C-alpha angles and dihedrals in degrees: 000000000000131000143189124216114204102218103148098098122124094230093217093162090059096057133163087035090056094048088088106019136036119259089249090067097051107118135234115186089351091303123107120240088241093055091049092053093045092051091048091053091048090050090058093049106267110158101182131033133185120199125196117217137193119136107064087344093166089062090057090052092048091049092052091048092052089050092049087241089290089280093286134106104269125175129185127229103202117216097158092119094048134008107231103194120231098299096042090047093055091044093054089055093053092111090063092062099051091126088083095232125129113263138201122246119191138168117244092226095055118096120188142146091221113148102245092186091058091046092050091049090050090052093052092047094050094048087219124162090228135006116205124200107227139177141190101251137128115272139138096244127048137185114228121223133179126230090277088056093247117146113254105162153317136264134198104202093195099052093027089229112153130187117194119189098188128046121232097025114152137181092022117184122228116229129174116229113242099206093249123105146159114224133193113223088233084082090079092069089059098051121110124251096247122095102231124045143127118271090213089063089054091050093050091052092047093047090071089074108007135067112251109174137208120230105197113204107169091142091065128085111253136173136174102212095192094119134056093244093054092043088060090053094050100080097078092047093050091051089059097049123106107232132185 
């Protein structure tokens, strides 16, 4: 099983910490966010990981070298010359997933005790193009799913902008994306020609004809540590995580 860690973000909400280091190297309980995610992936059986880098990318490489790459096959997708957004970042790493098997994508600033093995098994059973971990939580942007948990659209509750990919959908449920997903490599054939783009836009376009499934996990612990306040809350969660 392979995985991609999205670690190229600027981490602006964590300044001044990220004035000198990338967000991926911000620490919780004396362990970097990147190390936590790598050890979680190893725990669930990942054998190869690719990490995209941009902001202070050389420090990520140096960190991995000092840690002997955590004794796992780790590759780097270098975005230091241009930040490619979520979709472009995944697209640039397409070569890494040439085995044709579904792969995990997770954000480096997301901490959760979600069972990735169970999520991966659910993805295989559903034969979906993409499976998205989702929760019922307050946010400004929601993904919209029907009763069968198939993606039908997107809503920005602040601007009231709504994008529906299928006509006639009713009683759609609002779920917040958790920053964890299982992706079939067939996705690469549906990506646009440009370098930088949002993966959510690709998913919305695909959802008109393909099955993209929700994976609700409200019973799990979950935290986006992209702000100082949440970073302070993260210690207790990290202590409870099973790590390789």
